[in-house]
N, C-alpha and C positions, 0 to 999 in steps of 0.2 A: 562580557562586561567585567572590567577590573574592579577590585575592591574599592578603590577611591571613587570610581564612577558610581558604584552602587550607593556609597555614602552620600555623594553629592545629590543623587536622585532622591534619596530619603529626605535630605535637607530641603530640597525644593518643594516636596510634597507636604512636609510637616510645618514649614513656616506659614503658609497661607491658612492652614487649619488652626494653628496657634493664634494667628491674628483674628480670625473670625470668632473663635471661642472667647478670647479676651474682650472683643468688641461687644458680643452679646451679653456677657456677664456685666460689663460696664454699663451697657444700656439698661439692663434690669436693675442694677444697683442704683443708678442715678434716679430712676423713676420711683423705685420703692423705698429707698433709704434717704435720699437727698430731696425728694419731691421736685426734681427738675428733669423733665422728660428730654431725652436725646434721641435723635434719629440714628438709624444704623450707620449711615455714612459718617456722621459726626463721631460716633463711637469707634468706628474703624480707624478714623484719622487719629483719635486719641491713642488707640492701641499701637498704631505704627509709630507715633512719636515717642511713646513710652518704651517700647521694646527696642527701638534703635537708639535710645538715650539722647534724642535730639531736642527734647523739651516739650512744652505744651503750648496750646493755643489759648482759648478762653478759659478752659478748665484747669485751675491750678490750686483750688482750695476745696477741701471736703470736711464735713463736720461729723458725720456718723462714724463711730469707731470701726465698724466692719468695712466700711468703704475705704477708710484710711489704710487698714491692714491689707485689703485687696490691692490697692494702688502700690503700696510699698512692695508687696510680693511680685507684682508685674515688673516693677522697676528692677528688682534684683534678677529676675529672669532675663530681662533685657541686657543687663551687665554681663551675666554669665554667657549669653549667646554671643556677644561681641568677642569675648576671649576664647570661646570654644570653636566658633565657626571656622576661623582661619587656620589654626594648627591642625584641627581634626578633619576638616572637610576640604577647604580650598587649597592649602599648600600641598598636601599629598597628591591632589589631582593635577596641579600645575607641574609638580616634579615628574609625575608619570607622563605628562603630556609633552614635556620638553626634553627629558633626559633620553640618552641613547637606549634604544630597545635592544636587549641582549638576545642573540639568536638562540634558538632551541634545536636547530638541526644544522648539519654540515652541507646542505645543498647537494650539489652534484660532485662532491669530492671523490677522487679515486686515486689509487696508487699513493696514498698519503700515509703518514705516521700518526696514529692516535695516541695521545698522551693523557693518561688518567691522572688528574690532579697536578697542578703547577706548583713548583717549589724550587729551592736552590739547586737541587740535584739535577734538574733538567734545564736550567736557565741557559747554560752554555750550549747544550745540545740543540735547543730551539734556534739559537742564532746560527749554529753550524748548518743545520738543515736548510734554513732560509738561504744561507750563502751558497749552498750546493744546489739550490733550485728544487729541493724536496719539500712538498707541501706537508704541513702538520696541522692537526686539529686537536685542541686541548679540551678535554671533558672536565669541567670544573663545576661541582655542585654549589660552591660558595659564590653567591652573586657579587659580593664585593670584590673578590679576587678576579672573577670573570670580567667585571666592568673595567678593572684596571688593565687587563690583557687586551680587551677590545679597543680601549682608547689608545693602546700602543700599536694597534694594527694587526694583532695576532688573531687567527681564526679560532673561535671558542664556541663551545656548546654548553649551555647552562641547563644541566639536567642531573638528577641523581641516578644511580645505577638501577634503582627500582622503578624509575620513571622512563625507562627505555633509552638510557644514555648511549649505549653501544649501537642500537639501531639508528638513532639520530646521527651518530658519528660515522655511519656507513662502515662499520667494522668489517663487513664481508668484502668490501672493495679496498681495504687498507693493506699496505705492505708490511706494517709492523705495529705492535702495541707495546707501549711503555707504561708499566704500572708503577706509579710513584706515590701511592697513598700509604695508609697504615698497612701493616702486613696482612691483617684480616681482609681489608678492602681489596688489596692486590690479589689475594687468592680468589676472592669472589669475582672480581672483574675478569680475571684470566679464565676461570671456569665458565663464566657466562659467555665470553667470546668464543671459547671452544664449542660450547653448546649451540651457538648460532652458526657454526660451520667455518669459523675463522681458522685458516691453516698457515698463516704467516708467522713471522717471528714474534714471540711474546717474551719480553724482557721485564724483569722485576727488580726494583730497587728496594731492598729490605732493611729493616732496622735491626733485627736480631739474627745473627749468623745461624742459630739453631733452626731458623725457619727456611733455610735454603732448600733442604730436601723436601719438606712438605710443599714448598712453592713449585718445585720441579714436578712433583706428583700432581699438582693442580693443573699443570699444562705449560709451565714456563720453559722456554728453550734455554735461558740463561738467567742467573740470579746474581746480583751485585750487592756488595756491602761497602759503598764508597766511604762511609765514616771510618770503618776499620782500615781501609786502604790509606785514607788520609792520615790516620794515626800512625800507621807504619811508615809513611813517607816522612812525617815530622820526626819520629824517633830515629830513623836512618839519617836524617839531616843533622841530628843533635849529637849522636854518639859515633865515634870511630870504630867501636866494637861491633856495630851493626852493619852488615854488608848487604847490598852495595852502598858505599859511602856517597850516595847521590841524593837528589831531591825526590826519590821514589818515582812517582808517576811521570816525572819529567824525562825519563829515559826513553830514547828512541832507538829502535832496532836492537842490535846486540851490544854495541859499544858506544854509541853516540848519546850524549847527555846534554841537557840544558840546565844552566845554573845561574842564579843571581848572586853577584858578588859585590859587597859594599866597598867603596874606595875610601880608605882611611886617610884623614888629613895628615899631610907630611910624608906620605908614601911616594915612591919614585914616579908613579903614574900621574898623581894629582897635578892639574894645571897644564899638562902637556897634551898635545893633539894625538889622535890615534896613529897618525903617520910617524910622529916623533917617538912614540912608545914602542913601535914595531911589535905589537902584541902578537899578531899572527905568526910572524917569523920566529919570535923568541919562545912562544909558549905552545903554538899549534892550535890555540883556541881562536874563535871568531866572534867578535863583538857585533851583535845584531841590533842592539838597542841600549838605552841608558835611562834609568829613572832619575830625574832631577826634581827635587821639591815635590815629589809625588806625581810628577807628569812624565809620561813615557815619551822619550825622544826616539822616533823610529828612523830607520835607514840612515845611520851615521855615516859620514864621509871621512876621508883622510884628515880633513881639517877640523873635525869635531873634537872639542876639548874634553878631556876626562875630568869630571867635576869632583872635587873633594866632598865626601859625604854622599855622593850619588851611588847608584847601584848599577853595575854593568850586567847586562843580560848577554850571556855568552854561550856558545855551542862548541862542543869538542869532546874529546875522550876524557875519562876521569883524570888521567895523568895531566893532560894539558890544562884542564880547569883548575887543578891543584896548583900548577905553576903560575897561572894567572892570579889565583887567590893570594899566593905568596907575594907577587909583585904589587898587588893592590893593598898590601899591608893588612890583609884580613886577619881579624883577631883569632889567634890560634886557640883552640879549645884546651882548657887546662886538662892535664892528665889525671888529676885527682880533684875531689870535691863532689858535691851532690848535683843532681839535676832537679831543679824546682819545676814542678808541673802545676799549673794553675787550671783548675777545673777537672772534675772527675766524672764527666759524662761518658758517652760511648767512645769519643775520640781520646779523651784524657785517660780512660782506663786502658785503652790499647797502647798508648804511648808509655804509660807507667809499666805495663806488663812487659813490653819489649825491652825497655831499658833495664828493668829488674832481671829479666831472663838473661840479659847480656852481662850481668854482674855489676851494673852501675848502682850507685846509691841514689835513691829517688825520694824526694820529699813532696808530698801531694798536699795542695791547699784546696779546700772546697767548703762551701757554706753548710753542707749537710754532713753529719758524722757517719759517713759510710765506712764499711770495713775497707781498709786500705788508705784512708785519708789520715794524714799525719797531723795536719794543723787545720782545725775548724775555724772558719771565718771568711772574711771578704778579701779576695786577692787584691783589691784596690786599696787595702789598708797598708801603708808603708811600714808600720811597726811589725805587722804580721809577716811581711816579706823579709824584713831584716831578721826576724826570729827563724825564718825558714832557711836563712843562710844565703840570701841572694848575692851578697857581696863576694862570697868565695865559690859560687856555683860555676859549674862548667858551662851551663846554658840554662835559660829559662824558656820553657815550652808553655805557651798560652793556648789552652784548649777550651775557651769559654764559649758560652751559648750565643752571645750577641757580639756583633762587630764593634759596637760602641764601647762595650766593656773591654774588648781586646785592645782597641786604640788607646783608651785611657790607661790601661794596665801597662802597655808598652811605654808610654811616656813616664809613668812612675818608676818602672824598672830601670829605664835608661838614666833617670835622674839619680837613683840610688846607686847603680853600678854601671857606668857608661861603657866599661870594657867587656861586660858580659853579653854574649850573643842572645838575641831574642828571636825565637822561632814561633810563628803565630799561625793558628788555624783561623781561616776566614770563611764566613758563610756565603756572602754575596761577592761574586767576582769583581764587581765594580768598586768594592771597598779595598781591594788589594793595594791600590796606590795610596790610599789614605793611611793604611797601616804601615806602609813603607815610609811615608812622610813622617810618621810618628817615631820612627827609628828602628823598626823591625829589620833584622838582618835577613830573614827569610819568611815569606808569607805564601800560603797555598790555600786555595778555596776548595770547598767540597764541590762547587760547580765545575771547576776545572778538572777535578779528578773524575767525577761521574761523566762529564761531557766527553772527555777523551775516551773513556771505556765504551760508552754507548755509541759514540760516533764511529769508533773503530769497528764495532760489531755491525752497525747498520750500513756504513758506507765503505767498509773494507779499506780504510786509509789509516796510515800512521801519521798523526798530527799532534803537535803540542802548541796550544794557543797561549800566547802571552797576554793578549787582549783581543778585542773584536777585530782589530785591523793589523795584527802581526802574529804570524805563526811560523812554525818550522814543519815542513811537510815532505814526506817521502814520495818521490816520483820515479818513473822509469826513464831510461836513456834513449828511448826510441827517437831517432832523428839526430842524436848527438854523437853516436859512435864515431870514433876517429878524430874528434875535435878536442881542443883545449878550452877550459872554462873561460879564460881571459879573451880568447878570440871571438867568443859569442856575444860579448858586450851585453850580458843579460840585464845588468842594472839599468843601463840606458834604454834598452829596448822593451823591457817588461816590468821593471821596478822591483824585481826580486834577484837574489844572488845565491850561488852555490856555496854552502858552508861546509859540506863534507861529502865524501863518496865512500860507500861501504862496498868493498870488493872481497868477497869470500869472508875470511876471518879477519881481514885487515880493514882499518879505518883510515882513509886518506884525508888529511886536513891541509897538507902542504902540496900544492900542485906545481911540481917541478916542470921546467920547460919541455921535457920529453913526455910528460903525462898526457894521456888521451883517454877519453871515455871508451869503455869496452862493453860488449854484450854481457848482461848479467849484473852490471853495476847498479847499486841503489843510490840514487842521488837525493840529497837533502837540500831543499830550498828554503830560504827565509824571505817572507814577504806577506802581503795582504792577500785575501781571497782573489781580489781583482788582478793583482800582479801574477798570481799563479795561473789564473785563467788566461791571461795574456801570454804567459810562458807556453801553455799547451797550444794556444792558437798559432803563435809565431814559430815555435820550435818543432812542431810535429813534422814539418817537412824540411827542417833545416839541414 
């Protein structure tokens, strides 16, 4: 019996008792104090009328003071009952009766991935696992978070670790465990899993790098610090002194990279179609998508126009992407001036540390007066940004805790210094497009970073996801040896396209007429999960 059911049962038992007691007292009072005898049923009717505040029948006047006080007291009790019964007893019962009941066990799940606690670090991973047909079960002690996941169709178990969460999640039958709670929780859940006989992969996402070794001692096979890797990616994107000059986690293989490049108004590409710009032939980079007004346009064709102010999503070598950036009129980073870092949390500290170690001048803004903070205050204050030197900055790196603050800060910075690049840390992957729309030149989410690392470990694949329906993936050339990419008509037959081929130490992005796939080639495809699945289906025997 639930708590609300017990409350409702107590209500049903106590109301009749209260009615009878009030009726008997009224009967005695009318006879002894007013000199007017009343039968029990008449008195019971009076008690019901008074407690429900519906009024009175024949009895509406009393002369004895004690009787008047008694009647007034019963009237107030009735008023309080009306206001208390519904919120305390009836509404909780109806909510429990009609709301979705949260599961407390994983049923007959097997060969699944158990995720302890949901959060931004595992958002992309959950989507990737689902796309690959790998079942996942999220153990979430927070009922509010669990209900949201259940409503989205994710399999969830609502239990705490002390309440048999791992047993309910069938950890012994799982292929892997992802610990995504606080560091102490992660150590406890990994230890508990090992004690239950779990021998699969145990991966931990930790907040503090110093906890990596203790987490390994607790039984983790691998430990990741995605916030620090995200900070390194943002710093590498900001400064030419930090190598590689890429978007960090967006690198594929040994030489292939993915980059987002904003098209500046008035540049030679703006307003022309991809065919007219001949980007592939001139730069060696391949445009696989374009952000326009915060919306991702996938699978561009030769007739797709390059929009001024839009962001090209391109794949290629570092050199080819630099050539494309130059043609797009990308704002060149100043060779002198400070880097303004907004936010001094884990990501901001890593960014500031790497930039300082590279010899750059860094000015940090944060609300708290930590050691290393140069200006104390709100990064959303335009006057504070001006005092930080945003106008002459090489770039502004926003490492704030909320995406709403990052979006607003981007708008403010672009208003103060339109030519200064804004490099933004994003928490939720779905907010990347909003940050781009606000004017950010580069945005990377912790979900993308951790999702790529964890998926590569669990699935053994090299993939960079731009969003849920567009990714660049490394595949084998089985069934393609001896053929030219254009002869396969991959875009028409599968919906994906070849963007590069890695052959030994060489990266091939131009496919000359004499080019043919060879054994040992690593082929990089751009397309959705469904398109890549069609590629494997149709090309395995090509």
